[in-house]
matplotlib code that plots the C-alpha trace (Angstrom):
import matplotlib.pyplot as plt

x = [-4.9, -7.6, -10.9, -12.5, -9.4, -9.4, -6.4, -2.9, -1.8, 1.4, 0.8, 2.5, 3.8, 6.3, 7.3, 10.7, 12.4, 11.2, 11.8, 9.2, 10.9, 9.3, 10.7, 14.0, 15.1, 18.4, 19.4, 18.7, 14.9, 13.2, 9.9, 8.3, 7.7, 5.5, 7.3, 8.8, 7.8, 10.7, 9.1, 11.4, 10.3, 12.1, 13.9, 12.6, 13.9, 17.2, 17.0, 13.5, 10.1, 7.3, 3.7, 0.5, -3.1, -5.6, -9.4, -11.5, -14.6, -12.6, -11.1, -8.3, -4.5, -1.9, 1.8, 5.0, 8.7, 11.9, 15.0, 14.6, 17.2, 19.2, 22.5, 22.3, 21.2, 18.5, 15.2, 11.6, 8.7, 5.2, 1.8, -1.6, -5.0, -8.5, -11.6, -14.5, -17.1, -15.2, -14.7, -18.4, -19.3, -17.1, -18.5, -22.2, -21.8, -23.9, -23.0, -25.5, -24.3, -25.4, -22.9, -19.3, -16.3, -13.8, -10.0, -7.0, -3.3, 0.0, 3.4, 6.7, 10.4, 13.0, 16.7, 19.6, 23.0, 26.1, 29.7, 31.3, 28.5, 26.6, 22.9, 20.1, 16.5, 13.2, 10.3, 6.9, 3.3, 0.0, -3.6, -7.1, -9.8, -13.5, -16.2, -19.7, -22.5, -26.2, -28.5, -31.1, -34.4, -36.5, -38.9, -37.9, -34.4, -32.9, -30.2, -30.3, -27.0, -28.5, -29.8, -26.2, -24.9, -21.2, -18.6, -14.9, -12.2, -8.6, -5.5, -2.0, 1.3, 5.1, 7.8, 11.5, 14.9, 17.7, 21.4, 23.6, 27.3, 30.0, 33.5, 36.6, 38.0, 35.1, 34.6, 32.4, 29.0, 26.8, 23.1, 21.1, 17.4, 15.0, 11.4, 8.0, 4.9, 1.3, -1.8, -5.1, -8.5, -11.9, -15.0, -18.4, -21.5, -25.2, -28.1, -31.5, -34.5, -37.4, -39.0, -35.6, -35.0, -31.3, -28.9, -25.1, -23.2, -19.5, -17.1, -13.5, -10.4, -7.0, -3.9, -0.2, 2.8, 6.4, 9.6, 12.4, 16.1, 18.2, 21.8, 23.5, 27.2, 28.2, 31.8, 33.6, 36.4, 37.5, 36.3, 34.7, 33.3, 30.8, 29.1, 26.1, 25.7, 22.9, 21.0, 17.4, 15.7, 11.9, 9.8, 6.2, 3.3, -0.1, -3.6, -6.7, -10.3, -13.0, -16.6, -19.0, -22.3, -22.6, -26.3, -28.3, -30.2, -28.0, -25.7, -22.0, -19.5, -15.7, -13.9, -10.4, -8.6, -4.9, -2.4, 1.1, 4.5, 7.6, 10.8, 12.4, 16.0, 17.3, 20.7, 22.0, 25.1, 25.0, 27.9, 28.0, 31.2, 32.0, 33.9, 34.4, 32.9, 30.2, 29.5, 28.5, 27.6, 25.3, 25.1, 24.4, 22.2, 19.5, 18.8, 15.6, 14.9, 11.5, 12.0, 8.4, 9.0, 12.8, 12.3, 15.0, 15.1, 18.4, 18.0, 20.7, 20.4, 22.4, 22.0, 23.9, 24.0, 25.6, 25.8, 25.6, 25.5, 25.5, 22.1, 21.2, 21.7, 20.5, 20.0, 19.2, 18.5, 17.6, 16.6, 15.1, 12.5, 10.5, 8.0, 6.2, 2.5, 0.5, 0.5, -3.0, -2.0, 0.6, -1.3, -4.7, -5.6, -7.7, -10.3, -7.5, -5.9, -3.0, -1.2, -2.1, -0.2, 2.8, 5.3, 4.5, 7.7, 8.3, 6.5, 9.3, 9.6, 12.3, 12.1, 13.8, 13.8, 15.5, 15.2, 16.1, 16.4, 16.9, 17.2, 15.5, 16.2, 17.2, 13.6, 12.2, 12.9, 11.8, 11.9, 10.9, 11.0, 9.8, 9.7, 9.0, 8.2, 7.8, 6.4, 6.6, 6.0, 2.8, 0.4, -2.8, -5.5, -4.8, -8.3, -10.1, -8.7, -7.8, -4.4, -3.0, -2.1, -5.8, -6.3, -8.5, -10.0, -8.9, -8.3, -8.0, -9.0, -7.9, -5.1, -2.6, 0.3, 3.2, 2.3, 1.0, 2.6, 2.2, 3.6, 3.5, 5.0, 4.5, 6.1, 6.0, 6.6, 7.1, 7.5, 8.0, 8.6, 9.6, 8.2, 9.7, 8.2, 5.2, 4.1, 4.8, 3.4, 3.8, 2.6, 2.7, 1.6, 1.5, 0.6, 0.7, -0.7, -1.0, -1.8, -1.8, -1.8, -4.1, -4.2, -5.9, -2.8, -4.8, -3.7, -6.2, -6.3, -5.4, -7.8, -5.6, -5.2, -6.7, -4.2, -3.6, -3.3, -2.8, -2.1, -1.7, -0.8, -0.2, -0.2, 0.1, 0.9, 0.0, 1.8, -0.1, 2.3, 3.0, 0.0, -0.1, -3.0, -2.4, -4.4, -3.4, -5.3, -4.8, -6.6, -6.4, -7.8, -7.8, -8.8, -11.9, -12.0, -11.9, -14.7, -15.7, -19.0, -21.8, -23.0, -26.7, -28.0, -25.7, -26.7, -30.4, -29.8, -28.0, -30.3, -29.4, -29.0, -25.4, -23.8, -21.7, -19.2, -18.1, -14.6, -13.7, -13.9, -11.8, -11.7, -12.6, -14.9, -14.0, -16.1, -15.7, -12.7, -12.7, -11.9, -11.0, -10.4, -8.9, -8.3, -7.0, -7.4, -5.6, -4.9, -2.1, -1.7, 1.7, 2.0, 4.6, 4.8, 1.7, 0.5, -3.1, -4.1, -7.6, -8.0, -10.7, -9.9, -11.8, -10.6, -12.6, -14.5, -15.8, -17.6, -16.3, -17.6, -15.5, -17.0, -17.4, -19.2, -22.4, -25.6, -29.0, -31.7, -34.7, -37.0, -36.3, -35.2, -32.1, -28.3, -26.6, -23.1, -22.8, -20.7, -19.6, -18.0, -15.2, -14.8, -13.5, -14.3, -12.7, -12.7, -10.0, -8.3, -4.7, -2.5, 1.3, 3.3]
y = [5.2, 7.5, 9.1, 5.7, 4.4, 7.1, 9.2, 8.5, 9.5, 11.0, 14.2, 14.9, 18.1, 16.2, 13.2, 13.3, 11.0, 7.5, 4.1, 1.5, -1.9, -5.1, -8.4, -9.2, -6.3, -5.6, -7.3, -4.2, -4.8, -7.6, -9.0, -8.5, -10.6, -8.6, -5.3, -2.5, 1.2, 3.0, 6.4, 9.2, 12.5, 15.5, 18.2, 21.8, 24.7, 26.0, 29.5, 30.8, 30.1, 28.8, 28.5, 27.2, 26.9, 24.9, 24.7, 22.2, 20.1, 17.4, 19.6, 22.0, 21.5, 23.6, 23.3, 25.2, 24.8, 26.7, 27.3, 27.0, 29.7, 32.0, 31.0, 27.3, 25.0, 23.4, 23.1, 22.1, 20.9, 20.3, 19.5, 19.2, 18.2, 18.1, 16.9, 19.2, 17.0, 17.0, 20.8, 21.4, 19.2, 21.4, 24.7, 23.7, 21.3, 18.9, 15.2, 14.2, 15.5, 12.5, 10.2, 10.8, 10.6, 12.5, 12.4, 14.4, 13.8, 15.5, 15.0, 16.6, 16.4, 18.4, 18.3, 19.6, 19.4, 20.0, 20.7, 17.7, 15.5, 14.7, 15.1, 14.7, 14.3, 14.2, 13.0, 11.5, 11.2, 10.4, 10.1, 9.8, 8.4, 8.0, 6.4, 6.2, 6.1, 6.7, 3.7, 3.4, 3.5, 2.5, -0.3, -2.3, -3.8, -5.8, -7.3, -8.3, -6.6, -3.2, -3.2, -3.2, 0.2, 0.1, 2.6, 2.4, 4.4, 4.2, 5.8, 5.1, 6.8, 6.6, 8.8, 8.6, 10.2, 9.5, 10.3, 10.2, 10.5, 10.9, 9.8, 12.0, 9.5, 10.4, 6.7, 5.7, 6.8, 5.4, 6.0, 5.0, 5.3, 4.8, 4.7, 3.7, 2.8, 2.4, 1.1, 1.0, 0.0, -0.2, -1.5, -1.5, -2.9, -3.1, -4.8, -3.0, -5.0, -3.5, -2.4, -0.7, -3.2, -3.2, -6.1, -6.3, -7.6, -7.0, -5.3, -5.5, -3.8, -4.3, -2.5, -3.1, -1.2, -1.6, -0.1, -0.3, 0.3, 0.1, 1.0, 0.9, 1.2, 2.2, 1.9, 2.4, -0.1, 0.9, 3.3, 0.2, -1.5, 0.0, -2.0, -1.4, -3.5, -3.1, -4.6, -3.9, -4.9, -4.7, -5.2, -6.1, -5.6, -6.8, -6.4, -7.8, -8.6, -9.8, -10.2, -11.3, -13.0, -15.6, -14.9, -11.7, -11.1, -13.3, -12.3, -11.6, -14.4, -13.9, -15.3, -14.1, -12.4, -11.8, -9.5, -10.6, -9.4, -10.7, -9.5, -9.8, -9.3, -8.9, -8.1, -7.7, -7.0, -5.8, -4.9, -3.3, -4.1, -2.5, -5.2, -2.8, 0.4, -1.7, -4.5, -4.5, -7.1, -6.4, -9.2, -9.8, -11.6, -10.9, -12.8, -12.6, -14.2, -14.2, -14.8, -15.9, -19.3, -19.1, -19.4, -18.0, -17.1, -16.7, -14.9, -14.7, -11.9, -11.3, -9.0, -8.2, -5.1, -5.0, -1.9, -3.6, -0.4, 3.3, 4.1, 0.5, -2.1, -5.5, -6.6, -9.8, -10.6, -13.5, -13.3, -15.5, -13.4, -14.1, -12.5, -13.1, -12.8, -10.1, -10.5, -11.8, -15.0, -15.9, -14.6, -16.2, -18.4, -21.5, -22.9, -24.3, -20.8, -22.0, -20.1, -22.7, -20.8, -19.9, -22.2, -21.0, -20.6, -17.6, -17.6, -17.8, -16.9, -17.6, -14.5, -14.1, -11.1, -10.1, -6.5, -4.6, -0.8, 1.7, 5.4, 6.2, 9.9, 12.1, 12.3, 9.0, 5.5, 2.0, -1.0, -4.6, -6.9, -10.6, -12.2, -15.4, -16.1, -19.5, -19.3, -22.1, -22.6, -20.7, -20.9, -22.7, -24.7, -28.4, -29.1, -26.9, -24.5, -21.4, -19.8, -16.7, -15.4, -14.5, -12.9, -9.8, -10.2, -7.9, -10.9, -14.7, -17.4, -20.5, -22.9, -22.9, -25.1, -24.2, -26.6, -24.3, -23.0, -20.2, -19.1, -15.8, -15.1, -12.3, -9.4, -5.7, -3.1, 0.6, 3.5, 6.9, 10.4, 13.0, 16.5, 18.4, 21.0, 21.1, 17.5, 14.0, 10.5, 7.1, 3.9, 0.6, -2.9, -5.9, -9.4, -12.1, -15.3, -15.9, -19.3, -21.0, -24.6, -25.6, -28.6, -30.8, -30.4, -28.6, -25.3, -22.4, -18.8, -16.3, -13.6, -11.1, -13.0, -10.3, -11.5, -8.0, -4.3, -1.4, 2.1, 5.3, 8.6, 11.9, 15.6, 18.9, 22.4, 25.6, 28.9, 32.2, 34.9, 34.0, 31.7, 27.9, 25.7, 22.0, 19.0, 15.5, 12.3, 8.6, 5.6, 2.0, -1.1, -4.1, -7.7, -8.6, -9.5, -13.1, -14.7, -18.1, -19.6, -19.7, -22.9, -22.1, -25.1, -24.3, -20.6, -21.4, -23.6, -20.9, -19.2, -15.7, -16.7, -15.8, -16.7, -19.8, -20.5, -23.6, -24.3, -26.7, -23.9, -21.2, -17.9, -19.9, -17.2, -13.7, -10.6, -8.4, -6.0, -2.6, 0.8, 3.5, 7.1, 9.9, 13.5, 16.8, 20.2, 23.1, 26.8, 28.5, 32.3, 33.5, 37.1, 38.7, 37.0, 35.0, 32.3, 31.0, 27.6, 26.5, 22.8, 20.2, 16.6, 13.3, 9.8, 7.0, 9.5, 6.5, 5.3, 1.7, -0.6, -3.1, -6.5, -6.9, -10.3, -12.1, -11.3, -12.9, -10.5, -10.8, -9.2, -11.4, -14.4, -14.7, -14.6, -11.8, -10.1, -6.9, -4.1, -0.7, 2.3, 4.3, 7.6, 11.0, 14.5, 17.6, 21.3, 23.3, 26.6, 26.9, 29.9, 29.8, 32.5]
z = [3.2, 4.5, 3.5, 3.1, 1.1, -1.6, -0.4, 0.6, 4.2, 2.7, 0.9, -2.5, -1.0, 1.2, -0.9, -2.5, -5.0, -4.2, -5.6, -6.6, -6.9, -8.3, -9.5, -7.6, -5.5, -3.7, -0.4, 1.7, 1.3, 3.0, 4.4, 1.0, -2.1, -4.5, -4.4, -2.4, -2.4, -0.8, 0.0, 0.9, 2.4, 0.9, 2.8, 3.1, 1.1, 2.5, 0.9, 1.5, 3.2, 1.0, 2.2, 0.6, 1.5, -0.5, -0.1, -2.0, -1.8, 0.0, 2.6, 3.4, 2.8, 4.6, 3.8, 4.8, 4.3, 4.7, 6.8, 10.6, 11.3, 9.0, 10.6, 9.7, 7.0, 9.2, 7.4, 8.0, 5.9, 7.2, 5.7, 7.3, 5.8, 7.2, 5.5, 4.6, 6.3, 9.5, 9.3, 8.7, 11.7, 13.9, 12.6, 12.6, 15.5, 13.4, 13.7, 11.0, 7.6, 5.6, 7.3, 8.2, 6.0, 8.2, 7.9, 8.9, 8.6, 9.4, 7.7, 8.8, 8.2, 10.2, 9.2, 11.2, 9.5, 11.6, 10.6, 12.4, 13.8, 10.7, 9.7, 12.3, 11.1, 12.9, 10.8, 11.0, 9.8, 11.4, 10.3, 11.8, 9.6, 10.5, 8.3, 9.6, 6.9, 7.8, 7.9, 5.1, 6.9, 3.9, 4.6, 1.5, 1.4, -1.3, 0.9, 4.5, 5.3, 4.3, 7.9, 9.2, 10.4, 10.4, 11.7, 11.4, 13.1, 12.0, 13.5, 12.2, 12.0, 12.2, 13.7, 14.0, 14.6, 12.1, 12.2, 9.1, 9.9, 7.2, 8.2, 7.4, 4.9, 2.5, 1.9, 4.8, 6.2, 9.0, 9.1, 12.2, 12.9, 15.8, 14.8, 16.0, 14.0, 15.1, 13.4, 15.2, 13.9, 15.5, 13.7, 15.2, 13.5, 14.6, 12.8, 12.5, 11.4, 9.5, 12.8, 13.7, 16.5, 17.2, 17.8, 17.8, 14.8, 15.2, 17.6, 16.5, 17.8, 16.0, 17.2, 16.2, 17.5, 16.2, 17.7, 15.2, 15.5, 12.4, 11.3, 7.9, 7.2, 3.6, 2.6, -0.7, -0.8, -4.3, -6.9, -8.5, -5.3, -2.8, 0.0, 2.2, 5.4, 7.8, 10.8, 12.0, 15.3, 15.4, 18.5, 17.6, 20.0, 18.9, 20.5, 19.0, 20.1, 17.8, 18.9, 16.2, 15.7, 13.0, 12.5, 12.5, 15.7, 17.9, 20.7, 20.2, 20.5, 21.0, 17.9, 18.7, 21.6, 21.8, 23.4, 22.5, 21.5, 19.8, 18.1, 14.7, 13.7, 10.2, 8.6, 5.1, 3.1, -0.5, -2.8, -6.2, -8.2, -11.6, -13.5, -16.4, -17.7, -19.3, -16.8, -13.2, -10.6, -7.6, -5.0, -1.4, 1.1, 3.7, 6.9, 8.9, 12.3, 14.0, 17.7, 18.2, 16.7, 16.1, 12.3, 10.1, 6.4, 4.5, 1.2, -1.5, -4.1, -7.3, -10.3, -13.5, -15.7, -19.1, -21.3, -24.6, -26.7, -25.9, -24.3, -24.1, -21.4, -20.4, -16.8, -15.0, -11.4, -9.1, -5.5, -2.8, -1.0, 2.1, 4.4, 7.7, 8.0, 9.7, 13.5, 13.8, 12.0, 14.6, 17.7, 16.9, 19.9, 19.5, 21.9, 24.1, 24.3, 22.2, 19.4, 16.7, 14.0, 16.1, 14.2, 10.7, 8.6, 6.3, 3.0, 0.4, -3.3, -5.9, -8.2, -11.6, -13.9, -17.2, -18.5, -21.7, -21.3, -24.1, -24.1, -27.4, -26.9, -23.9, -22.8, -24.0, -22.5, -23.3, -20.9, -21.5, -18.4, -18.3, -14.9, -13.1, -9.4, -7.7, -4.1, -1.6, 2.2, 1.5, 4.5, 3.6, 5.4, 5.7, 4.4, 1.8, -0.7, 1.4, 0.8, 2.5, -1.0, -1.5, 1.9, 2.0, 5.5, 8.3, 10.6, 10.3, 12.7, 10.8, 11.6, 8.7, 7.5, 5.2, 2.4, -0.3, -3.5, -5.9, -9.3, -11.2, -14.6, -17.1, -19.0, -18.3, -21.1, -20.3, -22.7, -21.0, -22.2, -19.5, -19.6, -22.5, -24.9, -22.6, -22.6, -21.2, -21.4, -19.8, -21.4, -19.5, -20.4, -18.1, -19.3, -16.6, -15.1, -11.4, -9.8, -6.4, -5.2, -2.4, -0.1, -2.7, -4.9, -7.6, -9.1, -9.1, -10.3, -7.5, -6.7, -8.5, -11.8, -14.1, -16.9, -18.2, -17.3, -19.7, -18.4, -20.4, -18.5, -20.3, -19.7, -21.6, -20.5, -22.3, -21.3, -21.5, -20.4, -16.7, -16.5, -17.1, -18.2, -17.4, -18.5, -17.2, -17.7, -17.0, -18.5, -17.3, -18.9, -16.7, -17.1, -15.2, -11.5, -10.6, -8.5, -7.2, -8.5, -5.9, -4.2, -4.5, -2.5, 0.5, 0.3, 0.5, 3.5, 5.5, 8.1, 6.8, 3.2, 3.5, 0.1, 0.1, -2.6, -4.5, -2.9, -5.7, -8.3, -6.6, -8.7, -11.8, -13.3, -14.4, -15.0, -18.0, -18.3, -16.8, -18.2, -15.6, -16.5, -14.3, -15.2, -13.7, -15.2, -13.6, -14.2, -12.4, -12.3, -11.3, -10.1, -7.8, -4.5, -4.9, -7.3, -7.5, -8.8, -9.7, -10.3, -11.2, -10.4, -11.0, -10.0, -11.7, -13.8, -15.8, -12.6, -12.9, -10.2, -8.3, -7.5, -3.7, -3.3, -4.1, -2.2, -1.8, -3.1, -0.8, -3.3, -6.3, -4.2, -6.3, -5.8, -7.6, -7.7, -5.8, -7.1, -5.6, -7.3, -5.5, -7.2, -6.2, -7.5, -6.2, -7.1, -5.3, -5.0, -3.9, -3.1, -2.8, -1.2]

ax = plt.figure().add_subplot(projection="3d")
ax.plot(x, y, z, "-o")
ax.set_aspect("equal")
plt.show()
């Protein structure tokens, strides 16, 4: 994410057909329990060059695609974005434009097909994101942390080379990839008192680099049996330093420092067997091994699909899924310079799903999917009610044990109509319950247990000659956010009145439900070689505010919830040629 978390680092211009998998997913996917978003970058146009330029309130967007040479089918696609605030700073040489929200990103995909050696691809994306608000210099402050000036710099990206070879038997293919990923974060905070006296608050550096080698062999043993088998090697390098002061006005203390590396190896095999025209079995397994602590996870997966009637089928799946934690959990060093969490096992989850799918018409589909998940070996603190399931912090400095549990169950309903006769819609309903078990043996709501989410997405196009007017909107109704009641007495005893919470009532309370509305209005004029698009876009147009935490109000001397609204508004012009 970039632009303060409002935009995706991958542009819509380069994303191809992608898969979003939840429930129990096939054996080729690992190191995930909630879901997998398998994003694929599309190939460039093989026939002609297409270019576009977009200018809006948020920034500029430049894209280009087409054949690399006329004598081959090699193609390219590239997209670059730069924020308006960053651009104005460069033009005006002004570093004080009401704070900084600067981002830029680059996406590209190059494809080189050959006659005998297969398909070679070079791809990548990268982003730079800077957030640095201006300090409120007003003399009256409601909250003590309003005197904190915080800046955040983020750099991340991934790049790789892939080779896809097709054997002459037309039954076998081999795809190999070498890739590297990088994620770097630097957060710096300073506290200014009412007289503008400065003192340090936080200085955090958090960098992770992965080198990945993977290879997948796909073979069709029989017209009714196809198998995919693959192996992946990942080298993980992690560098973190956290200097922080527990109280305003004090000097920095080092809470964590680590520069470590390890490796992970995974392998899978997955087969799809068509027993008959109406019945298929998908089964396999995945194995992961973390060399840091020599922990291994073996995950069986199986799924069934039965076409009970024309345009109707029932499916069922089970899978054991597991994941490792983020590197800071394992590489956190205690006061004795020991990796106290080094021997944590994989978090594991038994996941069951059943689904009913019906094609109501060629452009309308219905899906009903109940599910159940039981998680175990969840990292928790040996004392207290902390569970890694509820983690939102950038880093953790707590010793953990694999004695926690979790459970999620619910039902998802989806009704979709693809674009036909100028309109489309998508209606989704999710009803669920999410709990975790802490060290005291009690079950608590998880942070994410909103209980329900309703989404409705729709769009309509009107054609006027060669011009197109489009209106798209999305509405979401979500159950209220969970929060833990405040321990008022402990808060008042804290030197900075930092809010303390009642650990025996974790996420017991819930705010009211939220209604979020987004919309986009566009008008596209097609003429000759050029097309022009004017668009108006608003994300969270209803200005719904997310709960952040409770704060102590210095004016009223009370403890109150603090909310923040993340919204986006953009007016843009785009030309395609």
